N, C-alpha and C positions, 0 to 999 in steps of 0.2 A: 456520608457521601455525598462530594461537593458533582453539581448540575449546573452544565454551563445551557441557556438559551436564547433565543432573542426576541423581542415584541416589537410586533407594531407601535409604528411612535405612537400612535390617538390612544394606545390602551397601557402606554406604560405608565401613566400615573396611579389607573385602578391598579394595574400589579403589583407596583408600588405599596399601594396600600393594603392588600392582600399581604405581602408579606410581613409587612410592618403589625399588621391587628393578628397574625399567625407568630410573630416575634421569632422569623426566619431573619437570619443573618443573611446577606447579601452585598455583592458589588458589582457595580455595573462596571464592566471589562469593556466595551467599545461602545462609545456615545453616541458615535451615528455610523450606523455601517456606512453608507454612502459613501461617509466619507474617505473610509478604508480602505472600499473599492478600488476607487481612483489612485490612491497610497500605497498599492500595492505594487504598481508600475514605477520604480526607482525614476524612469526616461517617459516623458509623454511622445520622444521619437523612437518610434517603435521600428524594427533594422527590418528588413525584407525578409534575410537566412534566418535561419535556425542558427540558435547561440545557448552556450550552456547556462549562461548565468542570465536567461531572462523565462521567462514563461513563454513555451509554444504552446503555437495551435496544433488540434491534432491534423489537420495537412501537412505544417512545417516537419512534424513528428516522424508522420505514412514517408515523406519525403528524405530525410533523416537516416530512417534504418534500410532503406535502399543505398543510400549514398555510403554510409557507413561500411556497409558489406563491399561494397564496389571497391573503395576504397584501402581494405581489408582483408582479401581473399584467403590468406592463408591464416585469418586469426576467426573471423565471421563470418557467418554463413545466415541469411534472409528465408523463412518457410511461413507457410500459413497454412493456423492449424483449424479458422475454423471462419464463421461471418457474425456479427451481428448483429441483433434484432432489426439495424436500419440497412443493413447489407454491406455495410463495411469491414473491408479483412482484417482479420486479427494476428497482426507476424509477432512474430517470435523470431528472435534472434537466438544465435546460437555460437557462443565466445569459447575457446577452445583449441592446440595445437592436435591438427590429427592425429588416432593413436587407437588404440584396440583395446576394447575393455575398460575405457573409461568410465567412471562411475561420473556424477553430476549434480548440479544445484540448479533448483528452479527458483525463479524471484521475475515475484509479479509486483504494478506497480498498477495505481490508477481504478480501485477497485468502487471506489466513490467518490464521485466526481468531480466534488468542488476543492478536492485536497490534492491541488493544484501542485504541492514541492514533493509528494509522491512522486509522479512521472518524472519530475527532473534531476530524482535523485538516479533510476532506473536507467534516465541518458549519462548522467556523472558517471557512472562506477563505468557504461561501457566505454566510453571517452577515456578513464582512468585504466580500464585493460587494454585497450590496443597503445594510449601512449606509452606507459610503461612497462609493457611486454618486453624484457630482454634489458630493461635496467634498475627495475626494481626487483629485488631478487624473492620476496613473496609472491609479488604479482605473478610472476614468471614461473616459480614452480606451482600454482595454480593453476594456468593457463595450462602451464605443459600435461598437469597430472589431471585433472578434471573438464569436466563440460558445463559450462553457467549456458542455462536456458533462460534468458531475458523476454520477457511478456512486460513491451513499456506501459502500454496503458491495456487493464482488463474491458474497463467499462468507456470504449471509445463514444457510442450516442448519445451518454450522459457527462463525457468531458466536452461534449460540441457544445451539447447545450448550455453549460455554464459559461464559454462564450459569447454566444447567441444570443439566449432567453433571461436565465436566473444563476447569477453566479452560486448560487447556494444550493442546484439541483445537487442530489446523494444519488439517487434509485438509479437504474435502468429506465429505456425509455421507451417499455413494450406495453401493448395494450393489454390492459387484464377486461375479464369479461363481466359483464353486470353494473358495470361502473365507468364513470370517465376518471377516475383517477389512475396515472399511469407511473407503469415502473416497479421494479422489485429493488427491494435491498441485495447486490448481489452474494455480499459477505452475511447471510443470512439466508442464504439459500441454495446450502450445502446438507450433505445427508448425513448429518452431525448433530444428534439432540432436533434434526430439523423442527422448526418453528415450535419449540416448547419457551424452555430460559430465556427471558431477552429481546422476542421475535414477536413479531403482531402476525394474525391471521387474518390483517383488514387492511384492504389495497389503499387505501388513502396514508395508511401510517409510513413515516420513515424508514421504518424497522420491517416493511412488508416483508417476509420471507417466501413470496410467491406460491403458486399453485401447486407447485409438487417440489420435492428437489430437483434439481440441475433444471427447471421449467426455464429458465434463462437459456440464450444459445450461447451466451458468454462464458456462464458456468461450467456449462455441458462440455462446449468446446476442450476448456482448462483441466474440468475434469478428465475428458477423455485422454488426452496427453499424455496426463501424468500416469492415467491406469495403463498405457499404450507402457510407459518407462519405468513402468516401478522399481524394474529389476536393477536397472543402475541410478535412478535420482533417490540420493543418502538425504538431503537435505530441500527444507522448502521454507522461502522468505516472503515474507509478501509485508509492503512497504505500503501504512499510513500514516495519517495525521489526524489532529498536534493532539498531543498534553507527555510526549517525551518521556519514553514506556518503552521498554523491551519485554512482550509477554509471549509465554508460551502456553500448551495445552495446561487445563481445560477451560475453555470459558463455556462451555455449553452446561457444566457440572462443575459442583464443588468438590467431586474429589479430584485426589492431585494422580498424574499419571504415574504410571510404573517407573519411568525417570525422572522422575523430579528431582532427585539429587542432582543425577547430573548434568540435566539441563539449570536448574538455578542454579549452579557453579558456571558454566558457560554464558549464562547472560548476564551472573555478576563480574567477570573479568572482560565481558564485552562490554559493558557500561562502565567500566573503567577507562578503558581506550578508549573509549569515545568520549568521556568526558576531559581524559587528557591534552584536549588541543584547544577545548576553547572553555575550560568547566562548566560545562552543559551539562547542568544535572537527568540524570535518567532515574528514574526509577522500574527494577522489573519482577517477576513473577507469571501465575498462571491465571491467567485474564481475566476469570470468572472475581479471584479474588483482591486483583488489583486496579482494575479499573471496573467492570459492570460484566454480570452471566448476558450472557450473547450467543444463545443456540445457531447452530448453520453455520460456520465461520470456516472459511475455506484451511485455516493452519489446525485445525481440531478435524475435518475431514483428512488432510495430507496426515497428519500423526498416528490418525484408527487406522489407516492403511499400509501404515507400517512404517513409515516417514520416522525415524525418532526423531532430525533434529528439526522439529517446524517452528518459526517464531515470528511472530508479528512486532515490529515499527512502527512506535506512533514518534512521528520526527515534533522538531518545533513548532508549534511554541508551548505554553500552559496556560494560552488566551486573551494574551493583551491583542495579539491579531490576529489570533485563530486558525481559521481557512486562508484566511485574506494574509499570509506569511509575506512581507515581501520581500520583492526580486532582490536586495542587497544581501537575504540572509541564507540565499539559494547558494551560493557557495561555500558559508560556515559551515552549514546544516549538510551541504554534504561530503563534504573534507570530515568531518567527524562523523560521520553513520557510516564510510567506507571503511575506517578504520574499527569498526566491531564487525562490518559483516567480512572483513579480510580477517580478525581473528576466528571470527566464527567459520569458516571456509578451510583456513586452516587447520584447527580443530577436528573439524570434517574429516579433513586429508588424512588427518592423523590416526584416527578412529573409524575405517571405515568398517562394515559390517555387512 
């Protein structure tokens, strides 16, 4: 099993000595994190407006959600499904031509604050939907026949914090009783094997599961929305980084889901589609055996709610840049991921249940 971790500069020699002493093979992926932090922005000149090929602040993303809906009233509508711990509105975009009895796909981005490429993909997907509707036959059929619910950033407070304070922050920003340690891992906060394998009950840990399932306002809002729309939502896609993986349930147990064969086949073809563009290699499989056990994840929860087609994407890269993926990779990452998402959506449309 491979593990990536970061070390404070003054502890590096000590850690290297410990690894060598215990005959643990290791490789330095990023020699200077601060240098990599600066390098993720390809241009030091920041555009004042929203850009699909740049990392956007939350304020820019929030304004964009209003603009994209206003500019495409027959395809996009915006609603608020709740608010964050710090009081920011959770904006949800609904994409699709109006119709009756339409089934839907739910997609979210930005669960973990530092995974900036994730919200970039949700924005890219919406852009592609509105720009290619009417010209791209697949996208046109998808939007005519299905609705897409897109939550561009789940963990908004954490995302804001990565821009203002700590670029490597992961959790929410809620206060925990009895400790100064802040935040819960929102992707350990769902009622799916909650706080068991791969989750921590210690508030200071980065995988803290929270005081109870859905203790976080963000996860509760997401879960409430999905519960209210269970009769129509037929697929759940959640976008993370990094590792270049396409995962499906389960992560909270090593047991395979009853739909294992079908999900494995879909993931196999979806990763082929993704790789076809830039030869980016992906690995696919159940979360627990493909990456690591992780209880309380949103994809396992969605699957256990009866949403059969539940997948987690772990986008580029495999560790050279990690969470600090340069802006020059936003476009190719989004382009290749779009191929996989469109394939999964088309499959879902052809296999409604």
